[in-house]
Structure formats: C-alpha cells, structure tokens
N, C-alpha and C positions, 0 to 999 in steps of 0.2 A: 466762473462765478460772476453773476451780474450784480452790480451795486445799485441799490435803490436809494434815492435821495429825497423823495417826496412822500409825505404822509398820505397823500391821495392816490398813491400807486395801487393798482388793482389787486396785487398780491397782498398788500398790507390790509386793504379793505376786506379781502376774503378772510385773512387770518383773524381779524377782529370779529367778523361774522361767525366764523367757526368757534372761536373762543367763547362767544356769548351764547352759544347753543342755537344759533339761527340757521344752521346748515345740517341737513340730515344725512348727507352722503360722506362727509368728512369729519374727522376728529382732530382735536388740537392737542399736541404733545409738546411739553416743555421740560427741558432738562436733559442732560447728557445720558443719564442712566435710562430714563423712560424712553427716549428715542432709540437707544440701543436695544432695549427690550422689545420694542415694537418691530424693529428690523429683524432681530433674531427669531421672533415669533412668526415671521413671514408676512407681516402687514405691509401693504404696498404704500410707500411714501410718495406722495404727489409733489410736494415742495418742501424745501428745508431752508431756513433763514438763520444766518449767523450774525452775531455781533461782530462788526468789522475788525475789531482789535483782538479777536480770539487768535491765538497762535496757530500757524499752519499745521503743526503736528497734531493739534487737537481737532482740526477740521477734517483732515485727510481721511480718517477711518469712516466718517459719515458719508463723504462724497464717493468713496470707493464701494460703498454698500448698496443695497437694493433700493434704488430710486427710479421711479417710473421714467422720468425725463431728466437727462443730464443738464438740460437748460433750466430746470426748476430749482437751481441753487442760487441763493441770493445772500448779499451782505448788506447790513444797514448800520447806521450810527447808533451810539448808545441811546440817544434821545428817541429815535424811531423804534428801537428795540424795546425800550421801556414802555412805549405806547401800545405795544401789542402783547407784551408779557402779562401773565396773570399773577406771578409771584412777585414779592417785593425785592428779592435779591436774585434775579435771573442768572442762569449759568451761561447764557449766550447762545443757546441752541433751541430752536422751535421748529417743529415739523407739522405739516398738514398731511394726514394719512387717510386712506380709505377706512370707512367705518366697518368693523367686523360684522358679518351677517351669519347668524347661526339659525338653524331650523330645529324644530322639535324632534325631527327624525334623528338629528345628531345626538340628542340626549337619549333617545330611545336606544340607539346603537350602543351607547356607553352602558346603559342598563343591562344590555345583553352581553357585554364584553366581560369575559371571565377575568380579564386583567384589572377590572375596576372592582376592587374588593368592597368598598364602602358604597353600597347600593342606596344612595340617598340623593334626592332632588331637593334643593333648598328653594322654597317659595317665599320671596320677600314681599310682604303685603303692605302696600301704601307706606313705603319707606321714602320720605321726602327729603332726607338729608343725604346729599350725594357723597359726602366724605364717609359717612357711616356705611352707606350702601357699598361703596368701593372697598372699604376695609372688610366687610362681611364676605365679599367675593374673594378677597385675598385669603381669608380663613378657609373658604370653600376649596380653593385650589390646594392649599397646604394640606388639607385633610384628604384630598384625592377623591371627592365625591363625583357623581355622574354629571351634574350640571346645576345651573341656577335659572330660576324663572322669576320675573318681576310682575307685579300686578299693575293694572291701570291705576294711575295716581302716584306711582313710585317715581323717584328721580331717574334721570337718564343715566344708565350705567356707563355711557361713553362720553359724559360731560367731562370737562377738564378736571374738575375737582374729584369726580368719582374715579377717573383713570389714575390720578395721582394717589388717591386713598387706597387703591388696589395694588399699587406698586407694579403695575403692568399685568396683573392677573387677568384683567378683562380681555387681554389678547389671547389667552390660552384656555380659559374655562368656557364651555358652551353656555351662552346666555340667551334666553328667549324673553323678549320684552312684552309687557302689557297684555299678559294672558288672562282672559276671563276665568274666574273660578270654575265655571261650568265645564270648560275644557280640561281643567285640572282634575275634576271628578272623573271625566271620561278616561284620562290617562291613568288615574289610580285604579279604575276598574279593569282597564286593558292589561295592566302589568301587575295586578294584585298588590298594589302598594298601600300600606297602612298610612293614614293621614294623622300626623301628630303635630302639635303646636306648642311653642313655649308660652306659658301662661303662669303668672305668679299665683293664680288661683287654682292651678292644676293640682291633681291629687296623686300624680305618679312622679316619682323622682327620676331624673335622667339616669341616675345610677342603678335604678331598679328596672328600667324598661328593657325589653328584649330587642336589642339592635341587630340581631342576626337576620331579621326580616326586612325586606326593602321598604323604604318609607319616603313619603313626602314630608319634609319638615317645614312647617309654616311659622314664620316669624313676623310679627307686626312691629310697629314703631315703638320707640321707648316711651313716648308720651301716651299713646292710646292702646298699645297692644294689638291683638287681633281684633279687627272690626266686628261688631255685633251684627252678623248677617249669616247667610247660609254657610259661609266658610267656617265661622266659629262654631257652628252647630255640628259640623261634620268632623272636626278634629278632636283627638283625644289630648287633653291638657297635660303637658309635662312641666315640671318645675325644677329649677336649679336650687338646691338647698343652700341657704346662706344665713349669716347672722341677722337677727331681727332688727338690728340697728341700721341695716342697709336696705333701702327701699327697692332699688333696681340696679342692674348692671348696664354698662354700655352695650349697644346692640352687637357690635362686632365681637366684644368679649364673650357675650352670651352665646353667640353662634360658634365661636372658637371652642369654648368649653364643651358645648354639646356635641359638636362634630368630632372632636378628638376623643370624647368618651365613647362615642359610637365606633370610631376607628379602633380604639383600644380593645373593644369587646369582640370585634370580628377579625382581628389579625393576631 
C-alpha cells in the first residue's frame, strides 16, 4: 500500500474529478458496503483509497478482492481523506471503478428471458435529482424488471449520489442512458410493449391496469411529471389512488408501489 501525503497527488486529483462528475470512464464509490457491492457485482476497481488509521483487518478484504492493479492501493491522512470524501462522516474507504456500460440489446435479451417474469422497462423522463433516480433504480431491481432507461436531461445514474441512492443496484440492473423517445417508440413497436405513464391526471388506476402485458412504464419528475411532448401523447395515463389531502408521492415511492403491484399481478 502506498501512502499519499500531498493534496496535489495525481490520484487525489483524479478522485475529486470523478467525485464531481467530470470523468465519464470512472465512477466514485464511497463506503465499505458500496465498495463491497461493486466488487461482488464484478465491477473492476481501478484504485482504492483508505484512511490510514483504518484497522488492517478492515482493509484486508478489499485488498484481497478484485482490484485491477495491486499497486493501486493507497492510504491517506484523515485530512486528505476528508478532502476527497463526499459524505460528512466517511467510513474510510473510497474506490474508483470502471463505469458500467450496458447496451439496449442487454435489455432486449432480458425481455426475451423467460426467467424475467415482470416484463417492464422503466423509462425515467427528465429526472434531475440523482438521489431520487438512484432510489427508483433500487426499486426496479427489487421488483425484478427487465431494465431501466433514462431520457436526455436526466441525472447521471452513475454519479456518486445516484449510486448511493441505489444502494448498489446500478451495478446490477441494465441501464441505458440518454435515450431519445423516438428510439423508445421503435422499441415498443418491436416488442409490442404498451406505453403507460404515471400521471396524477390519469384515468386508470394502477390496481385496475392489466399488468400481464409487457410495458414501458414512463415516470417523470415529481415537480413536472411527464413533459408535454410526443412522449406524453403516446402514453396511457395511470394513477396511484391516494387521499385527497396528499398532492403527490416521492418519485421512488411511486415507482416502488407501481412495480410491486405489477409484480403481484403476474406472479
């Protein structure tokens, strides 16, 4: 393990760059559980940085795991570690890992897989809150759907906040980023997918909809819903019935309720 003593070290500069979303090939992972999840998911770890006072028995499992370069293991002082950490109370482990790259073909294969019972693709339209986006992806993995697609203008699903919000689900769920709705329409036609969207003005309850047919579920931001464009005109509006005193639900809560209702109906 190499000790870094300067804030201007190239590894620390790289870590800050990745943390701030200014590097498209690497992702920033912070925390013992998140780094372990990435390793167990087969994500390639490029570098790993420890707080130098972390006990050896806590460091050993990380060093013995899948790291691209055994020379890419570093220790730093508390002050230097706090300078690259994103959280207020860091656990002493940060990793720089290769950014997962999924193709639309991977999602198509999952649609064709008989083992994937919930034939749903979640399309997140202009979701700019990375924590909410990550939590929605976590719900998608929990429900066992085919995959997730994000629209142009959505947050980066592999930003540090989104990864943390997903609790590592972004490493395991196929995610295709920045897909134009026109390609989405082609996908729907190719696989005979119904297009439905969560909309408080919708006239069909999620508890009445026929979830046995494969669908693309479109979800917009909490603030604006599904944008008024060709996408909103193409989807059938679904609503989650709730008390009139409540205006809306958190994005991830809405996604979770809907996906698990779909899962209940097809399993």
